[in-house]
N, C-alpha and C positions, 0 to 999 in steps of 0.2 A: 452763423447759424445755421443757415440753410441746410449746410452739409451735415451739422449734428442731428437736425430734425430727419432729413432723408436716410440719415444710418440707422435712426431708432426705428423710423417706419418699417426698413425693410427689414429689419431684426424681427419687429414684431409679426410682420407678414411669413416670415419663416417661420415664426410658432405657431401662427394660427394654421398654417399649412400642416404641421408636423400633427397639429391635435385633430385634423379631418381625417388622418392615415389610417386610424382603428376604423372608423366610420366606413370606408370605403374598402376594408380588407387589404391596405397597401401593407406589401414586406419594405420594411425600412430600409433594411440593408440594400436590397435591390436597387430602391427608388435613389438612395445616396448616393450609389457609384454611377448612376445614370447623370444624377446631377452635376457630378463632377465633370463628366465628359461636356456637358451642356454649358456648363461654365464655362470651358475652355473653348466654346465655339461662339458662346457668348462674347467674351472678349475678345476674342479675333475679329469678329463682327465688328464690335464698338470701336477698335483700333484701327479698323480698316486691311487688316492684313495678319497671315498667322504668323507669330513671331518666335515660336520655337524651331530654330534651328541652328548651325552649327557656330554662329555668331554668338547667339545667347549663350551658350554651353561656356562659354568662357567670360561672360560677366562674374566680378566678384561677389555678387549677389545671390548666385546661384545656389551656394550651399545651405544658407538659408533660406530661400525659397522651398526647396527640397524638403527642407527639415520640419517646417512649417506645415509643409502639404500633409507630409506623413503624419505629422500632428493632427492635423484638422481630423482625417480617418479615426487615428486612434482616441483621440478624448471623446469624438462622437459614439464612440462602440462602449465608452467607459461611461458617459451618462446615460446611456441605454442599459446598460448592465445595472448601474447603480439606482436608476429610478425603480427597475424590478424589483431587485434585492431589498435596498434599503428605503424605499418612498420616495415618492418625488418632491417632498419638503427636504429631505437631507440632500437630494440631487441639486436641487434648484438653490438653498442656502452655501453648499459646497462650489457649486459654479459661480456664483456671484458673489460670493465674497472673496473669489481668487484676485478681485481689483487692486486688494492691498500690494500683491506683487508687482505689478508695472507700475502701481504710484511709487512705490519704494524706490524701485530702481531708478524712476525719472529723477527723485529727489535728490538721491544719492551720486549718480552717475552723472547727471546733468546740472548738477547743482541749482535746479529750479526753485523758486522763492514758496516758502510754506508759511505765510504769516497764519494768525489764529483763526482767521474766517475759514480759510481752508482747510486747517486740520480740524476745527470743529464739523465742518461738512464731511470731510473724510471720516470721522469718527461716528458721525449719526448714521453713516452710510449703513454699518454694521446692524443695528437695531432694525434700522429700515427695512432692509434686506430679510432679514429674519420674520419679522412680524409680518410682513407682504406675503412672504413666502408658507407662512405657517397654515397648515391644515386641523380644522378643529376636528377631532376624533382620531387623526391618523398616529399611532404609535410614536413616542418620541425618541422612545431608546434604539439606541442603534446598536445592533449586536456585533458588528465588523466595523470598523472604521477603516478598513484599508482603502475599500474602493473610492467613498468620499475623500479621504485625504488624497490620493491620486488624482482624483478630477479637481481637488483644489489645487494642487500643484501643476497638471496639466495645462489647466485652462490659463492659469496667473502667467505661466510661461510662454503660452503660445502668444496672449496681448503683449506680452515683452518682447517677445522674438520681433512680432510685428512692427514694434514702436522702436526696436533697434535697429531694424531693417531700413523703415522708413528714415530715420535719423541718419544712418550712415553710407546709405547707399542710394536712395530713392530721392532724387533733385528734379526731376522733371516731369510733366504731364504723361509723357510717353512711358516714362520709369513707372507711375502709379498705374498704369493700363496693362503692362506686360509684365509686372511683378504678380500679380494674382494669378495670370494665366498659367505661370510655372509651378506656383502652389497647387493650383488647381489639378495641373497636368499628372502631378506628383500623386496627389490624393486619387486621382482617378486610377493611375497603373497600380497603386498598393491595393485598391479596393477591387478593382478587377481581377487581380490576382488572388484575393481573396475568396472572392465570388466564384471564380473558375474551380477553385479547390472545393468548395461547398457544393456544386453542380456535378463535378466530376465523382466528388464522393457521396452525391444523391441525396445531400442532406436540404437540398433546397431546388427549386424549380422555377425556371424564368416564365414570369408570366406579363403581358401586355399591358395591364393597365400599372405595372409598378413602374414602366417605362415612360406611362405619360405623365406619373407622378412625377417620377425626376425630372421630365420636362419641365414642369409647372415649378417646380422647386429650384431648379438651376438658374434660371433667368434673375430672379432678386437674388440667389444667395451669391452670386458673380459680385454685383453691384453694393452689397452690403460690405465685402471687402474693399472693394475699390474706393468707395465714399468714404470707408473709416479710414485708409492711408491718406486719401485728400484731408480729411478733416484733421488729421495728426499734424499735417505739412502745412495747412493752412495757417496756422500761427492765431486762431481766433481764442483756442485757449492753451494754457500749456498742458502737455501731454500727463501730467499728475492731475489736473483738473478734467481734460476729457474724458479719460478712460472710465473714471467713476460715472462722471455725468453720463454718458454713453451708457453704463452698464445698468444705472438705477432708471433711467428714462426708459429703457428697454422692459424692464421690470415692471414699472408704473404704467405704461402705455399698455404693457401685455394683460396686466391686471384690469385693466378698464374693458378691454378688447375681450377678454373670456367673460366679462359681467356682460358685457354688450350683447354679443354673438354667442356662446355658449351656457348662458345663465348660472356663470359661477356663483356662489353664495357669498357674501359680502360679511365678514365677522367684524368682531370690533379690531381684532390683532389686524385685519389687513385696511381697516381705515386708519388705525394708526401707523401703519408701516407706511401708508400713501404719503400722508401726510407729512411723514418724517420725511420720505423720499423728497416730496416738493421741497422741502425746507431746506436740507442738503445739499439740493441741486443749487438753488439759489444763494445759499453761503460760497459754493466751491466757484458758480460763475463770477458774483458779486467780488470776490476776492481777486480773479483773476482779470477782471476788466477795468478795475480800481489800483492793480499793482500792489 
């Protein structure tokens, strides 16, 4: 249970940090690139050594770490673009509803049990996410579904790849700590190449405040992935339950944080969504704990 709570709180902290970026005029791309390097440093300090070496490049999980790392950078930029073009509601729904992809993956590939309570909880997750993310007055019509669909698929595949890597290759506490370092190192290299291109093309200019923001973001970002992997390996919940509970929990606590710290408006849609989120979590957890 503690791993689940820590994972949710760390992800909510990341959301709060992102919400503060506009207030301090932070360039998100620059902060994200710095954040990836900070993740590598944080993970190395946590592990007690720098694990990226010749032996690491021979690990069977390396291609998956590189694929996930590239996906981290790519999906984040899709989120940013989708939010700007289609609105925050569409981006949030597409991102959180992607939980269906790793859930189905776990049920079919690993033959995990899906009783009526778990199915009911997963089904309730969809209206819960939609109602909680819905913003009154925002245009519900989406003119181009390409980016929301890409976000839905990309986020779902990332969660699925993390679960597959954990199940197939990550069996020791050291591997749980090392694997995220390689994924973030890949994201850092991809992001740095992108940023250097933009700097050389004079499309952006490096600023100290973005470096500071990246440092603040990087430390909780590393541990959000580390504790997610530990959660999936802990056996507290089957992965078909852990991922929905984690995603809905993040959405639920993020909404409460938005109300408490950013004075976001509470609508009837959001209240209904929060109540459904709680019910969905209880159904899924109760199903797993009682077999």
